[in-house]
C-alpha positions as CSV (number, residue, x, y, z in Angstrom):
1,X,-16.4,26.3,82.9
2,X,-17.1,29.0,80.0
3,X,-21.0,28.8,79.2
4,X,-21.7,27.0,75.5
5,X,-24.0,29.2,72.9
6,X,-27.1,27.2,71.0
7,X,-24.9,27.2,67.9
8,X,-22.0,24.9,69.4
9,X,-24.3,22.1,71.1
10,X,-24.4,19.9,67.4
11,X,-21.7,17.7,66.7
12,X,-18.5,18.1,65.3
13,X,-16.4,15.7,63.5
14,X,-12.5,15.0,64.3
15,X,-9.8,14.7,61.1
16,X,-10.5,10.5,61.1
17,X,-14.2,11.3,60.5
18,X,-15.7,10.3,63.9
19,X,-18.2,12.8,65.5
20,X,-17.0,14.6,68.7
21,X,-20.5,15.7,70.8
22,X,-20.4,18.2,73.3
23,X,-23.1,16.2,76.0
24,X,-23.3,12.7,76.7
25,X,-27.4,13.6,75.9
26,X,-26.5,14.5,72.3
27,X,-24.9,11.4,71.9
28,X,-27.5,9.6,73.5
29,X,-30.6,11.0,72.0
30,X,-30.9,8.9,68.4
31,X,-30.8,6.1,69.9
32,X,-33.8,6.8,71.9
33,X,-36.0,6.9,68.6
34,X,-36.6,3.1,67.3
35,X,-34.9,2.1,64.0
36,X,-37.1,0.2,61.7
37,X,-35.3,-2.1,59.4
38,X,-37.1,-1.8,55.1
39,X,-37.2,-5.7,55.2
40,X,-38.5,-7.9,57.7
41,X,-38.4,-11.7,57.3
42,X,-41.7,-13.8,57.5
43,X,-41.3,-17.4,57.9
44,X,-43.7,-19.7,55.5
45,X,-44.0,-23.7,56.5
46,X,-44.0,-25.3,52.8
47,X,-46.8,-28.7,53.3
48,X,-45.5,-32.0,52.8
49,X,-44.3,-35.4,54.8
50,X,-41.5,-33.4,55.7
51,X,-42.6,-29.5,56.4
52,X,-40.1,-27.1,55.5
53,X,-40.5,-23.5,56.0
54,X,-38.8,-20.6,53.9
55,X,-37.9,-17.4,54.6
56,X,-39.4,-14.7,52.6
57,X,-38.7,-10.7,52.9
58,X,-41.3,-8.5,52.9
59,X,-41.8,-4.5,53.1
60,X,-41.6,-3.4,57.0
61,X,-44.7,-1.0,56.8
62,X,-43.3,0.5,60.4
63,X,-40.6,1.2,58.3
64,X,-42.7,4.0,56.3
65,X,-42.2,6.0,60.1
66,X,-38.6,6.9,59.1
67,X,-39.4,9.6,56.2
68,X,-42.6,11.2,58.1
69,X,-45.7,11.1,58.7
70,X,-46.7,12.7,54.8
71,X,-44.1,10.6,53.0
72,X,-45.2,7.8,54.5
73,X,-48.8,7.8,54.1
74,X,-47.9,8.2,50.1
75,X,-45.9,5.3,49.9
76,X,-48.2,3.2,51.2
77,X,-50.5,4.8,48.8
78,X,-48.4,4.2,46.0
79,X,-47.7,0.4,46.9
80,X,-51.6,-0.2,47.6
81,X,-52.3,1.2,44.1
82,X,-49.3,-1.2,42.9
83,X,-50.6,-4.2,44.2
84,X,-54.0,-3.7,43.0
85,X,-53.1,-3.4,39.3
86,X,-50.8,-6.0,39.9
87,X,-53.9,-8.6,41.2
88,X,-56.1,-6.9,38.2
89,X,-52.4,-8.3,35.7
90,X,-52.5,-11.6,36.8
91,X,-56.6,-12.0,37.1
92,X,-56.7,-10.9,33.6
93,X,-53.7,-13.0,32.6
94,X,-54.6,-16.6,33.8
95,X,-58.0,-15.6,34.8
96,X,-60.3,-14.9,31.6
97,X,-60.6,-16.6,28.4
98,X,-58.5,-13.8,26.8
99,X,-55.3,-14.3,29.1
100,X,-53.4,-11.4,27.9
101,X,-52.3,-8.7,29.9
102,X,-53.8,-5.5,30.4
103,X,-51.8,-2.7,28.3
104,X,-52.2,0.8,29.7
105,X,-53.5,3.5,27.5
106,X,-50.2,5.8,27.6
107,X,-47.3,3.1,26.9
108,X,-46.3,2.9,23.3
109,X,-48.9,3.1,20.1
110,X,-52.0,1.4,20.5
111,X,-52.7,-1.9,18.9
112,X,-53.9,-1.5,15.0
113,X,-54.8,-5.8,14.7
114,X,-58.5,-6.1,13.3
115,X,-58.2,-9.3,12.1
116,X,-59.0,-12.8,13.8
117,X,-55.9,-15.9,13.9
118,X,-58.2,-18.0,11.4
119,X,-58.0,-15.0,8.9
120,X,-54.1,-14.5,9.4
121,X,-53.9,-18.3,9.0
122,X,-56.1,-18.3,5.7
123,X,-53.6,-15.1,4.5
124,X,-50.5,-17.3,5.2
125,X,-52.1,-20.6,3.2
126,X,-53.0,-18.3,0.5
127,X,-49.5,-17.0,0.2
128,X,-47.7,-20.1,0.2
129,X,-50.6,-21.9,-2.1
130,X,-49.8,-19.1,-4.7
131,X,-46.0,-19.8,-4.5
132,X,-45.3,-16.3,-2.7
133,X,-43.0,-18.3,0.2
134,X,-40.1,-19.2,-1.6
135,X,-38.7,-19.4,1.5
136,X,-37.5,-22.2,4.1
137,X,-38.0,-20.0,7.2
138,X,-40.6,-21.5,9.6
139,X,-43.9,-20.2,10.4
140,X,-45.5,-18.4,13.7
141,X,-47.1,-20.7,15.9
142,X,-49.3,-18.0,17.1
143,X,-51.3,-18.9,14.0
144,X,-52.8,-22.1,15.4
145,X,-52.0,-23.8,12.2
146,X,-52.4,-28.3,13.0
147,X,-50.5,-29.4,9.7
148,X,-47.9,-28.5,7.8
149,X,-48.7,-26.9,5.0
150,X,-47.2,-27.8,1.0
151,X,-45.3,-24.9,-0.4
152,X,-45.1,-25.0,-4.2
153,X,-42.2,-23.0,-4.5
154,X,-39.9,-24.8,-2.8
155,X,-38.0,-28.2,-3.7
156,X,-38.5,-31.7,-1.6
157,X,-36.7,-32.1,1.9
158,X,-34.6,-35.2,1.2
159,X,-35.8,-35.7,5.2
160,X,-39.3,-35.2,7.3
161,X,-40.0,-31.5,7.5
162,X,-41.2,-32.3,10.9
163,X,-37.6,-33.9,12.3
164,X,-35.9,-30.9,10.7
165,X,-37.9,-28.5,12.4
166,X,-37.1,-30.6,15.5
167,X,-33.7,-29.9,15.1
168,X,-33.6,-26.4,13.9
169,X,-36.2,-25.6,16.8
170,X,-38.6,-27.5,19.3
171,X,-41.3,-24.6,18.6
172,X,-40.6,-24.0,14.6
173,X,-43.4,-25.1,11.9
174,X,-41.6,-25.3,8.4
175,X,-43.4,-25.9,5.4
176,X,-43.5,-28.9,3.2
177,X,-41.5,-28.0,-0.3
178,X,-42.5,-30.1,-3.3
179,X,-41.8,-27.6,-6.2
180,X,-38.8,-28.6,-8.5
181,X,-35.3,-28.6,-8.1
182,X,-33.1,-25.9,-7.7
183,X,-29.8,-25.7,-9.9
184,X,-27.3,-22.8,-8.4
185,X,-25.3,-21.1,-11.2
186,X,-21.9,-20.4,-11.1
187,X,-21.3,-17.3,-13.0
188,X,-18.7,-15.9,-14.8
189,X,-17.4,-13.6,-18.0
190,X,-17.5,-15.5,-21.0
191,X,-13.9,-15.5,-22.7
192,X,-14.4,-13.5,-25.4
193,X,-16.4,-10.6,-23.6
194,X,-14.4,-10.9,-20.3
195,X,-14.2,-6.8,-20.1
196,X,-18.1,-6.9,-19.0
197,X,-20.0,-9.4,-16.9
198,X,-22.9,-11.3,-18.4
199,X,-26.4,-10.7,-18.3
200,X,-28.5,-12.9,-15.9
201,X,-29.8,-16.0,-17.4
202,X,-33.4,-15.4,-18.7
203,X,-35.8,-16.8,-16.0
204,X,-33.1,-17.0,-12.7
205,X,-33.9,-16.5,-9.4
206,X,-32.5,-15.0,-6.1
207,X,-32.4,-17.5,-3.1
208,X,-32.8,-14.9,-0.5
209,X,-32.4,-17.1,2.5
210,X,-28.6,-17.5,1.2
211,X,-28.4,-13.7,0.8
212,X,-29.7,-13.3,4.6
213,X,-27.1,-15.8,5.9
214,X,-24.7,-13.1,4.4
215,X,-26.0,-9.7,4.5
216,X,-28.2,-9.5,7.5
217,X,-27.4,-6.9,9.6
218,X,-29.0,-8.4,13.1
219,X,-26.5,-11.1,12.8
220,X,-23.4,-8.8,12.5
221,X,-22.7,-8.8,8.9
222,X,-20.9,-6.3,6.9
223,X,-22.1,-4.6,4.2
224,X,-18.9,-4.6,2.3
225,X,-19.1,-8.7,2.8
226,X,-22.3,-9.3,1.4
227,X,-21.5,-6.4,-1.7
228,X,-18.7,-9.2,-2.2
229,X,-20.7,-12.2,-2.3
230,X,-24.0,-10.3,-4.3
231,X,-21.2,-9.4,-7.1
232,X,-19.9,-12.7,-7.2
233,X,-22.4,-15.0,-7.1
234,X,-23.7,-12.9,-9.9
235,X,-20.9,-12.8,-11.9
236,X,-19.8,-9.0,-11.3
237,X,-16.6,-9.1,-11.0
238,X,-15.9,-9.6,-15.0
239,X,-12.9,-11.5,-14.8
240,X,-11.2,-9.7,-11.9
241,X,-12.4,-12.8,-9.4
242,X,-9.5,-13.3,-6.9
243,X,-9.0,-16.8,-5.3
244,X,-10.6,-17.1,-2.4
245,X,-11.3,-19.8,0.3
246,X,-14.7,-22.2,-0.5
247,X,-17.1,-19.8,-2.3
248,X,-19.7,-22.5,-2.7
249,X,-22.3,-21.0,-0.1
250,X,-22.1,-17.8,-1.9
251,X,-23.9,-19.1,-5.1
252,X,-27.3,-17.3,-4.5
253,X,-28.8,-17.5,-8.2
254,X,-30.7,-20.7,-9.2
255,X,-32.7,-21.8,-12.1
256,X,-36.0,-24.9,-11.6
257,X,-35.4,-27.8,-12.9
258,X,-37.4,-29.3,-16.0
259,X,-38.9,-32.6,-15.5
260,X,-42.0,-33.7,-13.5
261,X,-43.2,-32.0,-10.4
262,X,-43.2,-34.3,-7.4
263,X,-47.2,-34.4,-6.3
264,X,-48.1,-32.5,-3.2
265,X,-48.1,-34.8,0.1
266,X,-51.2,-35.3,2.1
267,X,-51.0,-32.8,5.3
268,X,-49.9,-34.3,8.5
269,X,-51.7,-33.4,11.5
270,X,-49.2,-32.0,14.2
271,X,-51.2,-31.6,17.3
272,X,-49.7,-34.7,18.6
273,X,-46.6,-33.8,18.1
274,X,-45.2,-33.3,21.9
275,X,-43.8,-29.6,21.8
276,X,-45.1,-28.9,18.9
277,X,-48.6,-28.6,19.9
278,X,-49.5,-25.1,21.3
279,X,-52.0,-24.3,23.5
280,X,-53.6,-21.6,20.6
281,X,-54.9,-24.8,19.0
282,X,-57.5,-25.1,22.1
283,X,-58.0,-21.3,22.4
284,X,-60.6,-19.4,20.7
285,X,-59.5,-17.4,17.4
286,X,-59.0,-14.0,19.0
287,X,-57.0,-15.4,22.1
288,X,-53.4,-14.2,22.5
289,X,-53.5,-11.4,19.9
290,X,-54.0,-8.1,20.9
291,X,-57.4,-6.1,19.1
292,X,-57.5,-2.3,18.0
293,X,-59.4,-0.9,20.6
294,X,-63.0,0.5,19.9
295,X,-62.5,-1.2,16.6
296,X,-64.7,-4.3,15.6
297,X,-63.0,-7.4,14.2
298,X,-63.6,-7.9,10.4
299,X,-66.0,-10.8,8.9
300,X,-64.8,-13.3,8.0
301,X,-61.9,-13.0,4.9
302,X,-63.2,-14.4,1.7
303,X,-60.3,-15.0,-0.5
304,X,-59.6,-15.7,-4.4
305,X,-58.3,-18.9,-5.4
306,X,-55.0,-19.0,-5.1
307,X,-52.5,-17.9,-7.9
308,X,-51.3,-21.3,-10.0
309,X,-47.5,-22.0,-9.8
310,X,-45.6,-22.6,-13.0
311,X,-42.2,-22.9,-13.5
312,X,-40.2,-20.5,-15.8
313,X,-39.5,-23.5,-18.6
314,X,-43.1,-23.8,-18.5
315,X,-44.3,-20.6,-19.4
316,X,-45.8,-20.0,-23.4
317,X,-43.8,-16.8,-23.0
318,X,-41.0,-15.5,-21.6
319,X,-43.1,-13.0,-19.4
320,X,-45.7,-14.3,-16.7
321,X,-48.9,-12.8,-16.8
322,X,-49.7,-12.9,-13.2
323,X,-45.9,-11.6,-12.4
324,X,-45.5,-8.6,-14.6
325,X,-42.2,-7.2,-14.5
326,X,-43.1,-3.2,-13.9
327,X,-41.1,-0.6,-12.6
328,X,-43.2,2.0,-10.6
329,X,-42.1,5.3,-9.2
330,X,-44.3,8.6,-8.3
331,X,-43.6,11.7,-9.0
332,X,-45.4,15.0,-7.9
333,X,-44.1,18.8,-9.5
334,X,-42.0,20.0,-12.2
335,X,-39.9,17.2,-13.6
336,X,-36.4,17.7,-12.6
337,X,-32.9,15.5,-12.6
338,X,-34.0,13.1,-10.1
339,X,-36.6,11.2,-12.1
340,X,-34.4,11.6,-15.0
341,X,-31.7,10.4,-13.6
342,X,-33.9,7.1,-12.2
343,X,-35.1,6.4,-16.0
344,X,-31.7,6.6,-17.5
345,X,-30.0,4.3,-14.9
346,X,-32.8,2.1,-16.1
347,X,-32.1,2.1,-19.3
348,X,-28.6,1.5,-18.6
349,X,-29.0,-1.4,-16.3
350,X,-31.8,-3.0,-17.5
351,X,-32.8,-5.8,-20.4
352,X,-35.0,-3.4,-22.4
353,X,-34.3,-4.5,-25.5
354,X,-32.3,-1.3,-27.0
355,X,-29.3,-3.2,-28.2
356,X,-31.3,-5.1,-30.7
357,X,-34.5,-4.3,-32.3
358,X,-35.3,-8.1,-32.3
359,X,-38.2,-8.5,-30.1
360,X,-38.7,-12.2,-30.2
361,X,-35.6,-13.1,-27.8
362,X,-36.7,-15.4,-25.2
363,X,-36.1,-12.7,-22.5
364,X,-39.0,-10.7,-20.6
365,X,-38.7,-6.8,-21.3
366,X,-39.0,-4.8,-18.1
367,X,-41.4,-1.8,-18.5
368,X,-40.9,1.8,-15.9
369,X,-44.3,3.6,-15.4
370,X,-43.3,7.2,-14.0
371,X,-47.1,8.6,-12.5
372,X,-47.2,11.7,-12.5
373,X,-49.3,14.1,-10.1
374,X,-49.2,17.2,-12.1
375,X,-50.4,19.4,-9.0
376,X,-50.3,19.7,-5.5
377,X,-51.1,16.1,-3.8
378,X,-54.3,17.2,-1.8
379,X,-55.8,18.9,-5.9
380,X,-58.5,16.9,-7.6
381,X,-56.9,17.0,-11.6
382,X,-58.7,18.4,-14.4
383,X,-61.0,17.0,-17.1
384,X,-58.4,17.6,-19.3
385,X,-54.8,16.8,-16.6
386,X,-53.7,14.0,-19.5
387,X,-53.6,16.4,-22.3
388,X,-52.1,19.2,-19.9
389,X,-49.1,17.0,-19.0
390,X,-48.3,15.6,-22.0
391,X,-47.8,18.6,-22.8
392,X,-45.5,20.2,-20.1
393,X,-43.3,17.0,-20.4
394,X,-42.7,17.9,-24.3
395,X,-41.8,21.0,-23.1
396,X,-39.9,20.3,-20.3
397,X,-35.7,19.2,-21.4
398,X,-35.6,16.8,-18.4
399,X,-39.0,14.2,-19.6
400,X,-39.2,15.3,-23.2
401,X,-36.2,13.1,-24.2
402,X,-37.7,10.3,-22.4
403,X,-41.2,10.3,-25.2
404,X,-39.0,9.4,-27.7
405,X,-40.1,6.6,-30.4
406,X,-37.2,4.3,-29.0
407,X,-38.3,4.2,-25.8
408,X,-42.7,3.5,-26.6
409,X,-42.6,0.3,-25.0
410,X,-39.9,0.9,-22.3
411,X,-41.0,4.0,-20.2
412,X,-44.9,5.4,-19.8
413,X,-46.4,8.5,-18.5
414,X,-49.5,7.8,-16.2
415,X,-51.5,10.5,-14.8
416,X,-51.9,10.0,-11.0
417,X,-55.4,10.5,-10.2
418,X,-56.0,9.8,-6.2
419,X,-59.6,9.1,-6.6
420,X,-59.5,7.1,-9.3
421,X,-56.9,4.9,-7.8
422,X,-59.0,4.7,-4.4
423,X,-61.5,3.3,-6.2
424,X,-59.6,0.7,-8.4
425,X,-58.8,-1.2,-4.7
426,X,-61.9,-3.5,-3.7
427,X,-60.8,-3.2,-0.3
428,X,-60.9,0.4,0.1
429,X,-63.9,2.0,-2.8
430,X,-66.7,1.8,-0.6
431,X,-65.1,3.2,2.8
432,X,-62.4,5.5,1.9
433,X,-64.7,8.6,1.7
434,X,-65.9,8.7,5.1
435,X,-62.4,9.3,6.3
436,X,-62.0,12.9,7.4
437,X,-58.4,13.1,6.3
438,X,-56.3,10.9,3.2
439,X,-52.9,12.6,5.1
440,X,-51.8,10.3,7.8
441,X,-48.3,9.5,8.4
442,X,-47.3,7.8,11.4
443,X,-50.5,8.9,13.5
444,X,-50.0,12.7,12.2
445,X,-53.0,13.5,10.6
446,X,-53.0,16.9,8.6
447,X,-56.0,18.3,7.8
448,X,-56.3,19.8,4.4
449,X,-59.1,22.9,4.2
450,X,-61.6,23.3,1.6
451,X,-61.2,25.2,-1.0
452,X,-63.4,27.9,-0.2
453,X,-61.9,29.0,2.5
454,X,-58.9,30.0,0.5
455,X,-60.9,32.0,-2.5
456,X,-60.3,35.3,-2.9
457,X,-63.3,37.9,-2.9
458,X,-63.6,39.9,-6.1
459,X,-63.2,43.2,-4.2
460,X,-59.8,42.4,-3.5
461,X,-58.6,40.6,-6.5
462,X,-56.9,43.0,-8.1
463,X,-55.1,44.7,-5.1
464,X,-51.3,43.5,-3.7
465,X,-52.6,42.0,-0.8
466,X,-54.3,39.5,-2.5
467,X,-51.6,38.9,-5.1
468,X,-48.8,38.5,-1.9
469,X,-52.0,36.1,-0.5
470,X,-52.3,34.0,-3.3
471,X,-48.3,34.0,-3.4
472,X,-48.3,32.2,0.1
473,X,-50.8,29.9,-0.8
474,X,-48.7,28.4,-3.5
475,X,-45.5,27.9,-1.2
476,X,-47.8,26.7,1.9
477,X,-47.3,23.5,2.9
478,X,-51.2,22.6,1.1
479,X,-50.0,24.1,-2.1
480,X,-46.6,23.2,-2.7
481,X,-45.4,21.2,-5.9
482,X,-42.3,19.8,-5.1
483,X,-39.3,19.9,-2.1
484,X,-37.7,23.1,-4.0
485,X,-35.2,23.2,-0.7
486,X,-34.8,21.8,3.0
487,X,-37.3,24.3,4.1
488,X,-40.0,24.1,1.8
489,X,-40.5,20.6,1.8
490,X,-43.2,19.2,0.2
491,X,-44.4,16.6,3.1
492,X,-48.0,15.7,1.4
493,X,-46.2,14.5,-1.7
494,X,-44.6,12.2,0.1
495,X,-47.3,10.8,2.5
496,X,-49.5,10.7,-0.7
497,X,-46.3,8.9,-2.0
498,X,-46.7,6.4,1.1
499,X,-50.2,4.7,-0.2
500,X,-49.3,5.5,-3.7
501,X,-46.8,2.3,-3.5
502,X,-48.8,0.0,-2.1
503,X,-51.8,0.8,-4.3
504,X,-49.6,0.6,-7.4
505,X,-48.3,-2.4,-6.3
506,X,-51.7,-4.2,-5.2
507,X,-53.6,-3.1,-8.2
508,X,-51.0,-3.9,-11.3
509,X,-48.2,-5.8,-9.4
510,X,-44.4,-5.0,-9.6
511,X,-41.9,-3.2,-7.9
512,X,-42.1,0.3,-6.3
513,X,-39.4,2.7,-6.5
514,X,-39.0,5.9,-4.5
515,X,-37.3,8.8,-6.9
516,X,-34.4,9.3,-5.1
517,X,-33.2,6.1,-6.5
518,X,-30.8,4.7,-8.7
519,X,-30.9,1.5,-10.6
520,X,-27.1,-0.3,-10.5
521,X,-27.9,-3.5,-12.0
522,X,-30.0,-5.9,-13.6
523,X,-33.1,-7.3,-11.6
524,X,-33.5,-10.3,-13.4
525,X,-33.6,-12.8,-10.4
526,X,-35.5,-10.2,-8.2
527,X,-37.9,-10.6,-10.8
528,X,-37.8,-14.1,-10.5
529,X,-38.3,-14.4,-6.6
530,X,-42.2,-14.1,-6.3
531,X,-42.7,-13.7,-2.5
532,X,-42.9,-9.9,-1.2
533,X,-40.3,-8.0,0.3
534,X,-39.0,-4.4,1.5
535,X,-35.9,-3.6,3.0
536,X,-35.2,-3.1,6.6
537,X,-34.5,0.6,8.1
538,X,-31.0,0.5,9.1
539,X,-30.4,-0.7,12.6
540,X,-34.2,-1.3,13.2
541,X,-36.4,-4.1,12.7
542,X,-38.9,-2.3,10.6
543,X,-39.4,-1.5,6.9
544,X,-38.3,0.9,4.4
545,X,-40.8,1.1,1.3
546,X,-38.7,2.9,-0.8
547,X,-38.5,-0.3,-2.6
548,X,-41.4,-2.4,-2.4
549,X,-42.5,-5.6,-4.4
550,X,-46.5,-6.8,-3.8
551,X,-48.1,-9.4,-5.8
552,X,-51.2,-8.4,-8.1
553,X,-54.3,-8.6,-5.6
554,X,-53.0,-10.9,-3.1
555,X,-53.7,-11.6,0.2
556,X,-51.2,-10.0,2.2
557,X,-52.5,-6.6,0.1
558,X,-56.1,-7.6,1.5
559,X,-54.5,-7.4,5.1
560,X,-52.7,-4.3,4.5
561,X,-55.7,-2.0,2.9
562,X,-58.0,-3.4,5.6
563,X,-56.1,-3.0,8.3
564,X,-55.1,0.5,7.2
565,X,-58.7,1.3,6.5
566,X,-59.5,1.0,10.6
567,X,-56.3,2.8,11.6
568,X,-57.2,6.1,9.6
569,X,-55.5,5.0,6.3
570,X,-51.7,5.2,8.2
571,X,-48.8,4.3,5.4
572,X,-46.0,5.0,6.9
573,X,-43.4,2.3,6.6
574,X,-43.0,2.2,10.6
575,X,-47.0,2.0,11.3
576,X,-46.8,-1.0,8.4
577,X,-44.3,-2.5,10.5
578,X,-46.6,-2.2,12.9
579,X,-49.8,-4.0,11.3
580,X,-47.8,-7.1,10.3
581,X,-45.9,-7.7,13.5
582,X,-48.9,-7.5,15.6
583,X,-50.5,-10.0,13.3
584,X,-47.2,-12.2,12.8
585,X,-47.0,-11.3,8.9
586,X,-43.8,-10.4,9.3
587,X,-42.8,-13.6,7.3
588,X,-44.9,-12.8,4.1
589,X,-43.1,-9.3,3.6
590,X,-39.5,-9.7,3.6
591,X,-36.8,-7.1,5.2
592,X,-34.4,-7.8,2.9
593,X,-30.8,-6.4,4.2
594,X,-30.3,-2.4,3.4
595,X,-27.5,-3.2,1.5
596,X,-29.1,-4.3,-1.0
597,X,-31.0,-1.2,-2.0
598,X,-29.7,0.9,0.2
599,X,-25.9,0.1,1.2
600,X,-24.7,3.4,2.6
601,X,-27.2,3.6,5.2
602,X,-25.8,2.0,8.1
603,X,-22.7,3.8,7.5
604,X,-24.2,7.3,7.2
605,X,-25.4,6.2,10.7
606,X,-22.4,6.0,12.0
607,X,-22.9,2.3,12.0
608,X,-20.4,-0.4,11.3
609,X,-17.1,2.1,11.9
610,X,-14.7,-0.3,12.5
611,X,-15.0,-1.6,8.9
612,X,-16.8,1.2,7.1
613,X,-17.9,2.5,3.3
614,X,-16.6,6.0,3.2
615,X,-19.9,7.0,0.9
616,X,-22.7,8.4,2.8
617,X,-25.7,10.5,1.6
618,X,-24.0,14.1,1.7
619,X,-20.9,13.0,0.1
620,X,-22.3,11.6,-2.9
621,X,-23.6,14.9,-4.3
622,X,-20.5,16.7,-2.2
623,X,-17.8,14.4,-2.6
624,X,-15.0,16.0,-0.1
625,X,-11.4,16.8,-1.8
626,X,-10.1,14.3,-0.1
627,X,-12.1,11.3,-1.9
628,X,-12.0,13.5,-5.1
629,X,-9.9,11.0,-7.1
630,X,-12.1,8.0,-6.6
631,X,-15.0,9.1,-8.7
632,X,-13.3,9.5,-11.8
633,X,-10.9,6.8,-11.8
634,X,-13.5,4.0,-10.3
635,X,-16.2,5.4,-12.4
636,X,-19.6,3.2,-12.5
637,X,-17.9,0.1,-11.6
638,X,-16.6,1.2,-8.9
639,X,-19.9,2.5,-7.3
640,X,-21.3,-0.2,-4.8
641,X,-21.1,-2.6,-6.9
642,X,-23.1,-5.8,-6.1
643,X,-26.0,-3.6,-4.7
644,X,-29.2,-3.3,-7.1
645,X,-29.7,0.1,-6.5
646,X,-29.1,3.5,-4.0
647,X,-30.8,5.9,-2.2
648,X,-29.7,8.8,-2.0
649,X,-32.7,9.8,0.5
650,X,-34.4,13.1,-1.0
651,X,-31.4,15.9,-1.6
652,X,-34.1,17.0,-4.2
653,X,-32.4,20.6,-4.6
654,X,-29.3,19.8,-5.4
655,X,-28.4,19.1,-8.9
656,X,-26.9,16.0,-9.8
657,X,-24.0,18.4,-12.2
658,X,-23.2,21.5,-10.9
659,X,-21.3,22.6,-14.1
660,X,-23.5,20.7,-17.0
661,X,-26.8,21.1,-15.3
662,X,-28.8,20.3,-18.4
663,X,-29.7,16.8,-20.3
664,X,-26.4,16.3,-22.3
665,X,-28.0,13.0,-24.8
666,X,-26.4,14.7,-27.8
667,X,-28.2,15.7,-31.4
668,X,-31.5,13.9,-31.3
669,X,-32.4,16.2,-28.2
670,X,-30.3,19.5,-28.7
671,X,-33.7,21.0,-28.6
672,X,-34.5,20.7,-24.9
673,X,-30.6,20.9,-24.2
674,X,-30.9,24.8,-25.7
675,X,-33.7,25.1,-23.6
676,X,-32.3,24.0,-20.5
677,X,-29.4,26.2,-20.7
678,X,-30.9,29.4,-21.4
679,X,-31.9,29.3,-17.8
680,X,-30.2,32.0,-15.5
681,X,-28.1,29.7,-13.4
682,X,-27.2,27.4,-15.9
683,X,-25.6,30.0,-17.8
684,X,-23.7,30.8,-14.6
685,X,-22.5,27.6,-14.2
686,X,-21.3,27.8,-18.1
687,X,-19.0,30.7,-17.3
688,X,-17.4,29.4,-14.2
689,X,-16.4,26.3,-16.6
690,X,-16.4,22.9,-15.9
691,X,-15.2,21.5,-12.2
692,X,-11.8,19.7,-11.7
693,X,-12.8,16.8,-9.4
694,X,-16.3,15.5,-10.1
695,X,-18.7,14.3,-7.6
696,X,-19.9,10.6,-7.5
697,X,-23.0,12.7,-8.5
698,X,-22.0,13.9,-11.8
699,X,-19.7,11.0,-12.9
700,X,-23.0,8.6,-12.6
701,X,-24.8,11.1,-14.7
702,X,-22.4,11.7,-17.4
703,X,-21.9,7.7,-17.6
704,X,-25.4,7.0,-18.3
705,X,-26.0,10.0,-21.1
706,X,-22.8,8.9,-23.0
707,X,-24.6,5.2,-23.1
708,X,-27.6,7.8,-24.6
709,X,-25.5,9.7,-26.6
710,X,-23.8,6.1,-28.2
711,X,-20.4,6.8,-26.8
712,X,-20.4,3.7,-24.8
713,X,-22.2,0.4,-23.9
714,X,-24.2,0.0,-21.2
715,X,-22.9,-2.1,-17.9
716,X,-23.3,-5.3,-19.9
717,X,-21.1,-3.9,-23.0
718,X,-24.5,-3.6,-25.3
719,X,-24.4,-0.7,-27.4
720,X,-27.7,1.3,-27.9
721,X,-29.1,1.1,-31.5
722,X,-31.2,3.6,-32.9
């Protein structure tokens, strides 16, 4: 019998997959080692008159020996640590007064909350009593309210609110409406002016609860369907309405009926109402809330008297002083065609009175406040900053037309002073100077060095090195003024604008718009809705504050500023979303669908591809050849009709009209036009001639300019009168 080498003692497999052994001893060797199962049954006897047994499967510790001694010890250690943490978590959850799960410091973002539950309830009640919650959505039970609050901005219900709450959800807490009744309007063009849509009725109000039913992306609603509802309910289809089914639920604009106001009903206790009773009612005011680590609770909140609620029919003047109609916009650096377009769209769409010199009409004229930060975001204005700002605006061809006396009471340029603005916020003025920096965006802090660290010594001031150093200094991120390209983005000004929008709305009231926004229709019914709002961050359940409405001196604003102060003054939209979510205040800042103010965003992020909208941000400035016939054929009337505005998301360096990149506003503003044409880039575009196919951005710019020149009416058929 031939001898076998050691290499041939291993098992071999046949073609059928079965092993083949050289010796019988080799075949029996695996059976000599005891094999333990990973799980073993454990019998537990349940007590009772008829005892029962329960079989539970647990981990067999002896099975760890199959992994080897070192691995077995490591696995056993991990299991013991997990058991200890799980036991500690259960103890914290059910064995203490706090009753909350411990949050590991390395998981997600740290909590931001600094207000107790009773203060959060005060904020809700103040906003509701001031008429800032005209919504039928329920109030979070986590507030611990023991009664149904009266809501002066909602009409009375035909049925008790508590019964309606039980039908909708056993854990919902509605409000008791006692405001004026609502008359929903069927708005259509008049027979003698069928070519243009009618202006919104003065004092009309948008019911955003109805808008949410047709436009909420989280409920699988499409942007194109939302835009149809918006333009149909507002009469923007101007005689081109096609026969559809029943469209009564598309009516989202209403007027408040005249008549006596119902008296408020005495608050009713709900603690004894079964499922509406919450464990928060008997718990301490901090139970169930996750406080910011290392930060003390805010002292008891002292709020002013709530704002008196008055319907439009009871006002002595068309404008309500408590709710000013002011658009705010923040701009840093030289004035360009971007804020120029925002102002033109404002004049083209809003009821500014430019078509009539009579100022006694029964309509409230909105205003546009353009806030100018003349230098870098971290700079301090000099004493003559205001005078210098207006001198620069007069010499700038893009800005000088809006200094014309005809726009005196419509457009106002204002100097932004960070120190003055922060001192104007009562919640910040005594503490903001103790912060290390004002530039915090989403937890990313940018420290601005002292001015002396960049000073150039006298010995090198005349050298080439000093000149190159100063040139580099003006282009570094700290000293930039405006975004000239995608590579030189002015990040500090963007962070400053995140804070500026909240300051302006809290100090003066009104609505803030990002500078890359174009207004597409009259906002009359938006002004009538007294609640605070922003819009949704595309597919995410977060806020985008590119459009922001806060009421002047509101309790919600107090919460936001005090919370931001304890979180290093971070006003990034995603951080603000965390502030409100952790405090159960999201209902007070309504998160409207982005279709209303940013209709191209979902499609840009490759969503709703089964029923898409063809336009994206890049195509707005560079319309593809295959679609380049649409802008000229459809014009302004075919550009996202129904949406209130369009947000093109930056692209500061892309001109709206490459072949005619100057303010083309007619003989009245010829001096600025000639100055703009003297630029080398503009001269080169003049030599090339006009483009045959116009982009969407170009069509909108030339449409707005033709209205200012008096060659066409605005979108509502009104001609400007000089």
